[in-house]
DRENDO-1510 file (C-alpha; in Angstrom, 1 decimal, always signed):
<recs>
REC; n; res; u; v; w
REC; 1; MET; +87.5; +86.2; +101.7 .
REC; 2; GLU; +88.6; +88.4; +104.6 .
REC; 3; ARG; +91.9; +86.6; +104.8 .
REC; 4; LEU; +92.5; +87.1; +101.1 .
REC; 5; ARG; +91.7; +90.9; +101.5 .
REC; 6; LYS; +94.3; +91.2; +104.2 .
REC; 7; MET; +97.0; +89.5; +102.1 .
REC; 8; VAL; +96.3; +91.9; +99.2 .
REC; 9; TRP; +96.7; +94.9; +101.5 .
REC; 10; LYS; +100.0; +93.6; +102.9 .
REC; 11; LEU; +101.3; +93.2; +99.3 .
REC; 12; ILE; +100.3; +96.7; +98.4 .
REC; 13; LEU; +101.9; +98.1; +101.6 .
REC; 14; ALA; +105.2; +96.2; +100.9 .
REC; 15; TRP; +105.3; +97.5; +97.4 .
REC; 16; PHE; +104.8; +101.1; +98.6 .
REC; 17; CYS; +107.6; +100.7; +101.1 .
REC; 18; CYS; +110.0; +99.4; +98.5 .
REC; 19; LEU; +109.1; +102.2; +96.2 .
REC; 20; SER; +109.9; +104.7; +99.0 .
REC; 21; CYS; +113.3; +103.1; +99.6 .
REC; 22; ASN; +114.2; +103.3; +96.0 .
REC; 23; VAL; +113.3; +107.0; +95.8 .
REC; 24; GLY; +115.2; +107.7; +99.0 .
REC; 25; GLY; +118.2; +105.8; +97.7 .
REC; 26; TYR; +118.1; +107.8; +94.5 .
REC; 27; ILE; +118.0; +111.1; +96.5 .
REC; 28; LEU; +120.9; +110.0; +98.7 .
REC; 29; SER; +123.0; +108.9; +95.8 .
REC; 30; HIS; +122.3; +112.2; +94.0 .
REC; 31; LEU; +123.3; +114.2; +97.0 .
REC; 32; GLU; +126.5; +112.1; +97.4 .
REC; 33; GLU; +127.4; +112.8; +93.8 .
REC; 34; GLN; +127.0; +116.5; +94.5 .
REC; 35; LEU; +129.2; +116.3; +97.6 .
REC; 36; ILE; +131.9; +114.4; +95.8 .
REC; 37; GLY; +132.0; +116.9; +93.1 .
REC; 38; ASN; +132.0; +114.9; +89.9 .
REC; 39; GLU; +130.1; +117.5; +87.9 .
REC; 40; GLY; +131.6; +117.9; +84.4 .
REC; 41; GLU; +133.9; +114.9; +84.9 .
REC; 42; GLY; +131.7; +112.4; +83.0 .
REC; 43; ASP; +129.3; +109.7; +84.1 .
REC; 44; ASN; +131.7; +106.9; +84.8 .
REC; 45; ILE; +135.1; +108.2; +85.8 .
REC; 46; ALA; +136.6; +111.4; +87.3 .
REC; 47; ALA; +139.8; +112.9; +86.0 .
REC; 48; ILE; +142.9; +111.4; +87.6 .
REC; 49; ARG; +144.5; +114.0; +89.7 .
REC; 50; PRO; +148.3; +114.4; +90.1 .
REC; 51; ILE; +150.2; +112.2; +92.5 .
REC; 52; ALA; +150.5; +113.8; +95.8 .
REC; 53; ARG; +152.8; +113.3; +98.8 .
REC; 54; GLN; +151.5; +113.0; +102.3 .
REC; 55; GLU; +153.2; +112.9; +105.7 .
REC; 56; LEU; +153.5; +109.5; +107.4 .
REC; 57; SER; +154.4; +108.3; +110.8 .
REC; 58; SER; +158.1; +108.4; +111.8 .
REC; 59; LYS; +158.2; +104.6; +111.1 .
REC; 60; GLU; +157.5; +105.2; +107.4 .
REC; 61; GLN; +159.1; +108.6; +106.8 .
REC; 62; ASN; +160.9; +107.3; +103.7 .
REC; 63; VAL; +157.8; +105.8; +102.1 .
REC; 64; ARG; +156.2; +107.8; +99.4 .
REC; 65; VAL; +152.4; +108.2; +99.5 .
REC; 66; HIS; +150.4; +108.9; +96.4 .
REC; 67; ALA; +146.8; +109.9; +96.4 .
REC; 68; VAL; +144.9; +109.1; +93.2 .
REC; 69; GLU; +141.2; +110.0; +93.1 .
REC; 70; THR; +138.7; +108.4; +90.8 .
REC; 71; ALA; +135.0; +107.9; +90.8 .
REC; 72; SER; +132.7; +105.5; +89.0 .
REC; 73; THR; +129.2; +104.3; +89.3 .
REC; 74; ASN; +128.2; +100.8; +90.5 .
REC; 75; GLU; +125.3; +98.7; +89.3 .
REC; 76; ASN; +123.0; +100.6; +91.7 .
REC; 77; GLY; +124.0; +104.0; +90.5 .
REC; 78; ASN; +125.8; +104.8; +93.8 .
REC; 79; THR; +129.4; +106.1; +94.1 .
REC; 80; ARG; +131.3; +104.8; +97.0 .
REC; 81; PRO; +134.8; +103.7; +98.1 .
REC; 82; ILE; +135.8; +100.1; +98.1 .
REC; 83; PRO; +138.7; +99.3; +100.5 .
REC; 84; LYS; +139.8; +96.0; +98.9 .
REC; 85; PHE; +140.0; +94.8; +95.4 .
REC; 86; ASP; +137.5; +92.2; +94.2 .
REC; 87; THR; +138.6; +90.4; +91.0 .
REC; 88; THR; +135.0; +89.8; +90.1 .
REC; 89; LYS; +133.9; +93.4; +90.0 .
REC; 90; THR; +135.3; +96.7; +88.7 .
REC; 91; MET; +136.7; +99.0; +91.4 .
REC; 92; ASN; +134.0; +101.6; +92.1 .
REC; 93; LEU; +136.0; +104.2; +93.9 .
REC; 94; MET; +139.7; +104.3; +95.0 .
REC; 95; ASN; +139.9; +105.6; +98.5 .
REC; 96; PRO; +141.8; +108.9; +98.1 .
REC; 97; SER; +142.8; +109.2; +101.8 .
REC; 98; ASN; +145.7; +106.7; +101.9 .
REC; 99; TYR; +147.8; +105.1; +99.2 .
REC; 100; SER; +151.2; +104.1; +100.3 .
REC; 101; CYS; +153.1; +102.6; +97.3 .
REC; 102; ASP; +155.4; +103.2; +94.4 .
REC; 103; PHE; +153.1; +103.6; +91.5 .
REC; 104; LEU; +153.7; +101.9; +88.1 .
REC; 105; PRO; +152.1; +103.0; +84.8 .
REC; 106; LEU; +149.1; +101.0; +83.9 .
REC; 107; GLU; +148.1; +100.7; +80.2 .
REC; 108; ASP; +144.6; +99.6; +79.2 .
REC; 109; GLY; +143.7; +98.3; +82.6 .
REC; 110; HIS; +144.8; +95.1; +84.2 .
REC; 111; ASN; +143.7; +91.4; +84.1 .
REC; 112; ALA; +141.1; +89.9; +86.5 .
REC; 113; TRP; +139.6; +86.5; +86.6 .
REC; 114; ASP; +135.9; +86.1; +86.6 .
REC; 115; ASP; +134.9; +83.0; +88.6 .
REC; 116; ARG; +131.4; +83.1; +87.1 .
REC; 117; SER; +132.3; +83.1; +83.4 .
REC; 118; HIS; +135.8; +81.4; +83.9 .
REC; 119; LYS; +137.3; +84.0; +81.6 .
REC; 120; MET; +139.9; +86.7; +81.9 .
REC; 121; GLU; +138.6; +90.3; +81.9 .
REC; 122; ARG; +140.5; +93.5; +81.5 .
REC; 123; ILE; +139.3; +96.0; +84.1 .
REC; 124; HIS; +140.4; +99.4; +85.4 .
REC; 125; ARG; +140.9; +100.6; +81.9 .
REC; 126; ASP; +140.5; +104.3; +83.0 .
REC; 127; GLU; +143.3; +104.2; +85.5 .
REC; 128; SER; +146.8; +105.4; +84.7 .
REC; 129; HIS; +148.7; +103.9; +87.6 .
REC; 130; ILE; +148.7; +100.8; +89.8 .
REC; 131; CYS; +150.5; +100.2; +93.1 .
REC; 132; GLY; +153.8; +98.4; +92.6 .
REC; 133; PRO; +154.9; +95.4; +94.7 .
REC; 134; LYS; +156.0; +96.1; +98.2 .
REC; 135; VAL; +158.2; +93.0; +98.4 .
REC; 136; LEU; +160.8; +91.7; +95.9 .
REC; 137; ILE; +161.8; +88.0; +96.3 .
REC; 138; ILE; +165.1; +87.7; +94.4 .
REC; 139; GLY; +166.7; +84.4; +95.8 .
REC; 140; ALA; +168.9; +82.1; +93.7 .
REC; 141; MET; +167.3; +79.4; +91.6 .
REC; 142; LYS; +166.6; +76.2; +93.4 .
REC; 143; CYS; +167.1; +77.9; +96.8 .
REC; 144; GLY; +163.5; +78.3; +97.9 .
REC; 145; THR; +162.0; +81.3; +96.2 .
REC; 146; ASN; +158.8; +79.3; +95.6 .
REC; 147; THR; +158.7; +78.2; +99.2 .
REC; 148; VAL; +159.1; +81.7; +100.5 .
REC; 149; GLY; +156.6; +83.0; +98.1 .
REC; 150; HIS; +154.1; +80.3; +99.1 .
REC; 151; LEU; +154.6; +81.0; +102.8 .
REC; 152; LEU; +154.2; +84.7; +102.3 .
REC; 153; ALA; +151.1; +84.3; +100.1 .
REC; 154; LYS; +149.3; +82.6; +103.0 .
REC; 155; HIS; +148.9; +86.0; +104.7 .
REC; 156; PRO; +145.5; +87.5; +104.0 .
REC; 157; ARG; +147.0; +91.0; +103.2 .
REC; 158; VAL; +149.4; +89.6; +100.6 .
REC; 159; ILE; +147.3; +89.6; +97.4 .
REC; 160; LEU; +148.0; +87.6; +94.2 .
REC; 161; ASN; +146.2; +88.2; +91.0 .
REC; 162; ARG; +145.2; +84.6; +90.5 .
REC; 163; CYS; +143.2; +82.7; +87.9 .
REC; 164; GLN; +141.4; +79.4; +88.5 .
REC; 165; HIS; +142.1; +76.4; +86.2 .
REC; 166; LYS; +139.0; +74.8; +84.8 .
REC; 167; LYS; +139.2; +71.7; +82.5 .
REC; 168; TYR; +137.0; +71.3; +79.5 .
REC; 169; LEU; +136.4; +68.1; +77.5 .
REC; 170; ILE; +137.2; +68.9; +73.8 .
REC; 171; ARG; +137.1; +66.1; +71.2 .
REC; 172; GLY; +137.5; +63.5; +73.9 .
REC; 173; LYS; +140.4; +65.2; +75.6 .
REC; 174; TRP; +140.5; +67.2; +78.8 .
REC; 175; THR; +142.2; +70.6; +78.3 .
REC; 176; LYS; +142.6; +73.6; +80.6 .
REC; 177; ASN; +141.1; +77.0; +80.0 .
REC; 178; HIS; +143.6; +79.0; +77.8 .
REC; 179; ASP; +142.7; +82.2; +79.5 .
REC; 180; CYS; +144.1; +80.9; +82.8 .
REC; 181; ASN; +147.9; +81.0; +82.6 .
REC; 182; VAL; +150.9; +82.6; +84.3 .
REC; 183; ASP; +151.5; +84.8; +81.3 .
REC; 184; ASN; +148.3; +86.8; +82.2 .
REC; 185; PHE; +148.3; +86.4; +86.0 .
REC; 186; GLN; +150.7; +86.1; +88.9 .
REC; 187; GLY; +149.6; +82.6; +89.7 .
REC; 188; SER; +146.9; +80.0; +89.4 .
REC; 189; SER; +144.8; +78.4; +92.1 .
REC; 190; ASP; +146.2; +74.8; +91.7 .
REC; 191; GLU; +149.8; +75.8; +91.8 .
REC; 192; MET; +149.9; +77.0; +95.4 .
REC; 193; GLY; +150.5; +80.6; +94.5 .
REC; 194; PHE; +153.5; +80.0; +92.1 .
REC; 195; TRP; +154.2; +83.0; +90.0 .
REC; 196; GLU; +157.2; +84.3; +88.1 .
REC; 197; GLY; +157.0; +87.0; +85.5 .
REC; 198; ASN; +160.7; +87.9; +85.2 .
REC; 199; ASP; +159.5; +91.4; +84.2 .
REC; 200; LEU; +162.5; +93.4; +85.4 .
REC; 201; ARG; +165.0; +91.4; +83.5 .
REC; 202; ARG; +162.8; +91.6; +80.3 .
REC; 203; HIS; +163.0; +95.4; +80.1 .
REC; 204; ASN; +165.8; +95.3; +77.5 .
REC; 205; ILE; +164.2; +92.6; +75.3 .
REC; 206; SER; +160.6; +93.6; +75.2 .
REC; 207; ASP; +158.9; +96.9; +74.5 .
REC; 208; THR; +155.8; +95.7; +76.3 .
REC; 209; TRP; +157.4; +94.5; +79.5 .
REC; 210; MET; +156.0; +97.2; +81.7 .
REC; 211; ALA; +152.4; +96.8; +80.4 .
REC; 212; ASP; +152.7; +93.0; +80.8 .
REC; 213; TRP; +153.9; +93.4; +84.4 .
REC; 214; THR; +151.3; +95.8; +85.6 .
REC; 215; GLN; +148.5; +94.0; +83.9 .
REC; 216; ARG; +149.4; +90.9; +86.0 .
REC; 217; LEU; +149.5; +92.8; +89.3 .
REC; 218; PRO; +146.6; +92.8; +91.7 .
REC; 219; TRP; +144.8; +96.0; +92.8 .
REC; 220; THR; +146.2; +97.0; +96.2 .
REC; 221; ASP; +146.6; +100.2; +98.2 .
REC; 222; GLY; +150.0; +99.4; +99.9 .
REC; 223; ILE; +148.4; +99.7; +103.4 .
REC; 224; ASN; +145.5; +97.3; +103.8 .
REC; 225; ASN; +147.0; +94.9; +101.3 .
REC; 226; ILE; +150.2; +94.5; +99.3 .
REC; 227; SER; +151.5; +92.7; +96.2 .
REC; 228; VAL; +154.8; +90.7; +95.8 .
REC; 229; ASP; +157.1; +90.1; +92.9 .
REC; 230; LYS; +159.3; +87.0; +92.7 .
REC; 231; SER; +162.0; +85.9; +90.3 .
REC; 232; PRO; +165.4; +84.2; +90.9 .
REC; 233; SER; +166.6; +85.8; +87.7 .
REC; 234; ASN; +166.7; +89.2; +89.5 .
REC; 235; LEU; +169.6; +88.0; +91.7 .
REC; 236; ASN; +171.9; +87.1; +88.8 .
REC; 237; THR; +173.7; +90.4; +88.2 .
REC; 238; PHE; +176.2; +88.8; +85.9 .
REC; 239; LYS; +173.5; +88.1; +83.3 .
REC; 240; HIS; +171.2; +91.0; +84.3 .
REC; 241; PRO; +173.5; +93.7; +85.8 .
REC; 242; ASP; +171.1; +96.6; +85.6 .
REC; 243; VAL; +168.1; +94.9; +87.3 .
REC; 244; PRO; +169.0; +96.2; +90.9 .
REC; 245; GLN; +169.2; +99.8; +89.6 .
REC; 246; LEU; +166.0; +99.4; +87.6 .
REC; 247; ALA; +164.2; +97.9; +90.6 .
REC; 248; HIS; +165.3; +100.7; +92.9 .
REC; 249; LYS; +164.3; +103.3; +90.4 .
REC; 250; LEU; +160.8; +101.9; +90.1 .
REC; 251; LEU; +160.3; +100.5; +93.6 .
REC; 252; PRO; +162.6; +102.5; +95.9 .
REC; 253; ASN; +160.5; +101.7; +99.0 .
REC; 254; ALA; +160.2; +97.9; +98.5 .
REC; 255; LYS; +161.6; +95.3; +100.9 .
REC; 256; VAL; +164.0; +92.9; +99.4 .
REC; 257; VAL; +163.9; +89.2; +100.4 .
REC; 258; VAL; +166.8; +86.9; +99.3 .
REC; 259; THR; +166.7; +83.1; +99.5 .
REC; 260; LEU; +170.1; +81.4; +99.3 .
REC; 261; CYS; +171.4; +77.8; +99.8 .
REC; 262; LYS; +174.6; +75.8; +99.7 .
REC; 263; PRO; +176.0; +76.8; +96.4 .
REC; 264; ASP; +177.8; +73.6; +95.3 .
REC; 265; THR; +174.7; +71.4; +95.8 .
REC; 266; ARG; +172.6; +74.2; +94.2 .
REC; 267; ILE; +174.3; +73.5; +90.9 .
REC; 268; TYR; +173.5; +69.8; +91.2 .
REC; 269; SER; +169.9; +70.6; +91.9 .
REC; 270; GLU; +169.6; +72.9; +88.9 .
REC; 271; PHE; +171.2; +70.3; +86.6 .
REC; 272; GLN; +168.5; +67.8; +87.8 .
REC; 273; TYR; +165.9; +70.4; +87.2 .
REC; 274; HIS; +167.0; +70.8; +83.6 .
REC; 275; MET; +167.2; +67.1; +83.0 .
REC; 276; VAL; +163.4; +66.9; +83.1 .
REC; 277; PRO; +162.3; +66.4; +79.5 .
REC; 278; LYS; +160.2; +69.5; +79.2 .
REC; 279; ARG; +163.1; +71.7; +80.4 .
REC; 280; HIS; +166.0; +69.9; +78.8 .
REC; 281; GLN; +166.1; +72.3; +75.8 .
REC; 282; HIS; +167.8; +74.8; +78.1 .
REC; 283; LEU; +170.8; +72.6; +78.4 .
REC; 284; VAL; +170.8; +71.9; +74.7 .
REC; 285; ASP; +170.8; +75.6; +73.9 .
REC; 286; GLN; +173.8; +76.2; +76.1 .
REC; 287; PHE; +176.0; +73.5; +74.5 .
REC; 288; GLU; +175.0; +72.6; +71.0 .
REC; 289; PRO; +175.3; +76.1; +69.4 .
REC; 290; HIS; +179.0; +76.2; +70.6 .
REC; 291; GLY; +179.8; +72.8; +69.1 .
REC; 292; ARG; +179.8; +71.1; +72.5 .
REC; 293; VAL; +178.3; +67.7; +73.4 .
REC; 294; VAL; +175.2; +68.1; +75.6 .
REC; 295; PRO; +176.0; +66.4; +78.9 .
REC; 296; ASP; +173.6; +63.6; +79.9 .
REC; 297; ASN; +175.0; +63.2; +83.5 .
REC; 298; PHE; +176.2; +65.5; +86.2 .
REC; 299; VAL; +179.9; +64.5; +86.0 .
REC; 300; ASP; +180.2; +65.7; +82.4 .
REC; 301; PHE; +178.2; +68.8; +83.2 .
REC; 302; ALA; +180.3; +69.7; +86.2 .
REC; 303; GLU; +183.6; +69.1; +84.5 .
REC; 304; ALA; +182.6; +71.4; +81.6 .
REC; 305; ASN; +181.9; +74.1; +84.2 .
REC; 306; LEU; +185.1; +73.4; +86.1 .
REC; 307; ARG; +187.2; +73.6; +82.8 .
REC; 308; CYS; +185.6; +76.9; +82.0 .
REC; 309; LEU; +186.3; +78.1; +85.6 .
REC; 310; GLU; +190.0; +77.3; +85.2 .
REC; 311; GLU; +190.1; +79.2; +81.9 .
REC; 312; ALA; +188.5; +82.2; +83.5 .
REC; 313; ASN; +190.9; +82.1; +86.4 .
REC; 314; ARG; +193.7; +82.3; +83.8 .
REC; 315; ASN; +192.0; +85.2; +82.2 .
REC; 316; TYR; +191.5; +83.0; +79.1 .
REC; 317; ASP; +195.2; +83.2; +78.2 .
REC; 318; ASN; +195.8; +81.6; +74.8 .
REC; 319; ALA; +192.2; +80.6; +74.7 .
REC; 320; LYS; +190.2; +81.1; +71.5 .
REC; 321; GLU; +187.5; +83.7; +71.4 .
REC; 322; ASP; +184.8; +81.2; +70.9 .
REC; 323; VAL; +186.0; +79.4; +74.1 .
REC; 324; LYS; +185.7; +82.6; +76.1 .
REC; 325; TYR; +182.3; +83.3; +74.7 .
REC; 326; TYR; +181.0; +79.8; +75.5 .
REC; 327; CYS; +182.6; +79.7; +79.0 .
REC; 328; GLU; +181.2; +83.1; +80.0 .
REC; 329; ILE; +177.7; +82.0; +79.1 .
REC; 330; LEU; +178.1; +78.7; +81.0 .
REC; 331; LEU; +179.6; +80.2; +84.1 .
REC; 332; ASN; +177.1; +83.0; +84.4 .
REC; 333; ASP; +174.3; +80.5; +84.2 .
REC; 334; TYR; +175.6; +78.1; +86.8 .
REC; 335; VAL; +178.9; +78.5; +88.8 .
REC; 336; ARG; +178.8; +82.3; +89.3 .
REC; 337; ILE; +175.3; +82.3; +90.6 .
REC; 338; GLY; +176.6; +80.7; +93.8 .
REC; 339; GLU; +179.0; +83.6; +94.3 .
REC; 340; TYR; +176.2; +85.2; +96.2 .
REC; 341; VAL; +178.1; +88.1; +97.8 .
REC; 342; ARG; +178.9; +89.6; +94.4 .
REC; 343; HIS; +175.3; +89.6; +93.4 .
REC; 344; LEU; +174.0; +91.0; +96.7 .
REC; 345; GLN; +176.4; +94.0; +96.7 .
REC; 346; PRO; +174.4; +96.3; +94.5 .
REC; 347; TRP; +171.1; +95.4; +96.3 .
REC; 348; TYR; +172.7; +96.3; +99.6 .
REC; 349; GLU; +174.2; +99.5; +98.3 .
REC; 350; LEU; +170.9; +100.7; +96.7 .
REC; 351; TYR; +168.3; +99.5; +99.3 .
REC; 352; GLY; +170.4; +99.6; +102.4 .
REC; 353; GLU; +171.2; +96.8; +104.9 .
REC; 354; GLY; +167.9; +97.2; +106.8 .
REC; 355; ASN; +165.8; +96.7; +103.7 .
REC; 356; VAL; +167.4; +93.4; +102.6 .
REC; 357; LEU; +166.7; +90.2; +104.3 .
REC; 358; VAL; +168.7; +87.0; +103.6 .
REC; 359; VAL; +166.6; +84.1; +104.7 .
REC; 360; ASP; +168.2; +81.1; +106.4 .
REC; 361; MET; +166.5; +78.4; +104.4 .
REC; 362; GLU; +167.6; +75.7; +107.0 .
REC; 363; GLN; +165.2; +77.2; +109.5 .
REC; 364; ASP; +161.7; +75.7; +110.0 .
REC; 365; ALA; +158.8; +77.2; +108.3 .
REC; 366; LYS; +157.5; +79.0; +111.3 .
REC; 367; SER; +160.9; +80.7; +111.9 .
REC; 368; LYS; +161.1; +81.7; +108.3 .
REC; 369; VAL; +157.6; +83.3; +108.3 .
REC; 370; ALA; +158.4; +85.2; +111.5 .
REC; 371; ALA; +161.5; +86.6; +109.9 .
REC; 372; LEU; +159.6; +87.6; +106.8 .
REC; 373; LEU; +156.8; +89.3; +108.6 .
REC; 374; SER; +159.2; +91.2; +110.8 .
REC; 375; HIS; +161.2; +92.4; +107.8 .
REC; 376; ILE; +158.2; +93.5; +105.8 .
REC; 377; GLY; +156.7; +95.3; +108.8 .
REC; 378; GLU; +154.0; +94.6; +111.4 .
REC; 379; ASP; +151.9; +97.5; +110.0 .
REC; 380; LEU; +151.7; +95.8; +106.5 .
REC; 381; VAL; +151.5; +92.1; +107.5 .
REC; 382; PRO; +150.4; +91.8; +111.1 .
REC; 383; SER; +151.6; +88.6; +112.6 .
REC; 384; GLU; +148.3; +88.0; +114.4 .
REC; 385; GLU; +146.5; +87.8; +111.1 .
REC; 386; TYR; +148.8; +85.1; +109.7 .
REC; 387; PRO; +147.2; +81.6; +109.6 .
REC; 388; TRP; +149.7; +79.9; +111.9 .
REC; 389; GLN; +147.4; +76.9; +112.4 .
REC; 390; GLU; +147.2; +76.3; +108.7 .
REC; 391; LEU; +151.0; +76.6; +108.5 .
REC; 392; GLU; +151.3; +73.9; +111.2 .
REC; 393; ASP; +148.7; +71.7; +109.6 .
REC; 394; ASP; +150.5; +71.8; +106.3 .
REC; 395; GLY; +153.7; +70.6; +108.0 .
REC; 396; GLU; +156.3; +69.4; +105.6 .
REC; 397; ASN; +154.1; +70.1; +102.6 .
REC; 398; ASN; +155.2; +73.8; +102.9 .
REC; 399; GLU; +158.6; +72.7; +101.7 .
REC; 400; GLU; +158.1; +69.5; +99.9 .
REC; 401; PHE; +155.5; +70.7; +97.3 .
REC; 402; PHE; +158.4; +72.4; +95.5 .
REC; 403; THR; +160.9; +69.6; +95.9 .
REC; 404; ASN; +162.1; +67.7; +92.8 .
REC; 405; LYS; +161.5; +64.1; +93.7 .
REC; 406; SER; +162.9; +62.6; +90.5 .
REC; 407; TYR; +166.4; +62.1; +92.1 .
REC; 408; GLU; +167.8; +61.0; +95.5 .
REC; 409; GLY; +168.4; +64.5; +96.8 .
REC; 410; ARG; +171.2; +67.0; +97.0 .
REC; 411; ASP; +173.3; +65.4; +99.7 .
REC; 412; SER; +173.7; +62.2; +97.7 .
REC; 413; VAL; +176.0; +63.9; +95.2 .
REC; 414; PHE; +178.8; +64.1; +97.8 .
REC; 415; LEU; +178.8; +60.3; +98.0 .
REC; 416; LYS; +178.6; +59.8; +94.3 .
REC; 417; HIS; +181.1; +62.4; +93.1 .
REC; 418; PRO; +183.3; +63.5; +96.1 .
REC; 419; TYR; +186.2; +64.8; +93.9 .
REC; 420; ILE; +184.0; +67.2; +91.8 .
REC; 421; MET; +182.1; +68.4; +94.8 .
REC; 422; GLN; +185.3; +69.1; +96.7 .
REC; 423; LYS; +186.5; +71.3; +93.9 .
REC; 424; LEU; +183.2; +73.2; +93.9 .
REC; 425; GLU; +183.3; +73.6; +97.6 .
REC; 426; ASP; +186.8; +74.9; +97.6 .
REC; 427; HIS; +185.8; +77.5; +95.0 .
REC; 428; TYR; +182.8; +78.8; +97.0 .
REC; 429; ALA; +184.5; +78.8; +100.4 .
REC; 430; PRO; +185.9; +82.4; +100.3 .
REC; 431; PHE; +182.6; +83.7; +98.8 .
REC; 432; ASN; +180.7; +82.1; +101.7 .
REC; 433; GLU; +182.9; +83.7; +104.2 .
REC; 434; ALA; +182.5; +87.1; +102.7 .
REC; 435; LEU; +178.7; +86.6; +102.5 .
REC; 436; ALA; +178.6; +85.8; +106.3 .
REC; 437; ALA; +180.5; +89.0; +107.0 .
REC; 438; MET; +178.2; +91.1; +104.8 .
REC; 439; ILE; +174.9; +89.8; +106.2 .
REC; 440; GLY; +176.1; +89.4; +109.8 .
REC; 441; ALA; +175.0; +85.7; +110.1 .
REC; 442; ASP; +177.0; +82.5; +110.5 .
REC; 443; PHE; +174.9; +80.1; +108.4 .
REC; 444; PRO; +176.8; +80.6; +105.2 .
REC; 445; LEU; +179.9; +79.3; +107.0 .
REC; 446; ASN; +178.2; +76.0; +107.5 .
REC; 447; TRP; +178.2; +75.6; +103.7 .
REC; 448; ASN; +182.0; +75.1; +103.8 .
REC; 449; ASN; +181.3; +71.7; +105.5 .
REC; 450; ARG; +180.1; +69.1; +103.1 .
REC; 451; THR; +178.0; +67.4; +105.8 .
REC; 452; SER; +175.9; +70.6; +106.3 .
</recs>
């Protein structure tokens, strides 16, 4: 009986202590609200104050700093800053002391994936702006934009707004959750961080392009964590001539990363990419509407491009208007992409040589990562925080995951079609030389040798 009495008193004492803690917590949270000064601003969100500039260190003198103050209550009724974004919870309070980024307008909040419910949620509905990407990856198609994005996404300070695929059994068939797709997010967990919104190039074809873009971005502060945007379409200034200007207008302080590769074999790789059944419609759309036969092999495809190149070099003398129209579409989609120096010129002029990095994709993964981190800045992506051991453990998987294994490889095309490849190589040679002079590196000169 005595033992039971002692247990009862212990329970009463524990209950009293908990009650005291709750009262104390309430008093502290009330005082905190008074100190923050949210009176009259509403229960859940304070008024968004104007964007302000702050002084930075000499290393970042040209980076704009914006301070946006908001306040909201968490589930315990407390108001406090949260330094990093958690996709499973609503941001409680943006830290007003340091925001170093180019802000983009945010409409109706942005998307977040809830791992518990396996559904997409729209959060931060009360915010009017979100930090824009600090890095733009604009490399040519089939030249490693996915690889570079994957390598960079390994860094803990590079944040992607991901969703997690979950399969459901519906009517005897397994299907993925429709809420989880790259239209709503930058990437998904089973695609090794692949994302490609093509938002900058969509500005002239969609009224909602900005809202779609910012809803996909993760919540970052530009100091403790950053976001990245990636699209090879942004490099093609023949098809999208105003993208560099638009990018610089919206993200003047971003670092630009360019992935390039041997231009003649790049065309061969892209052709093989479009020969995959689910992507073959792209080729069909480029040939059939103009009364051309859709090529089913690389020789026919390359010869069609070379014929158009000859017409263009003659300024389409005596050519019919429909020939010029068809050829310009074809060349801008394939051959002219490899004239890299022409596409890079506006990016260099707008961002400056020091803010544009052309990655040598022949380097090993470790060298590429070192160049990327140095370019972006040790203050934003410290090298000591990079998972170097994970990079080493992944080995060739860092590159091979994004390799098309449905054909023998790029180098095989020189043995199969030497005449065609020689003509393409001759066309690109002067552009490769000009590119080497522009970026101050010799590796583009190696592209003029078919054995490279």
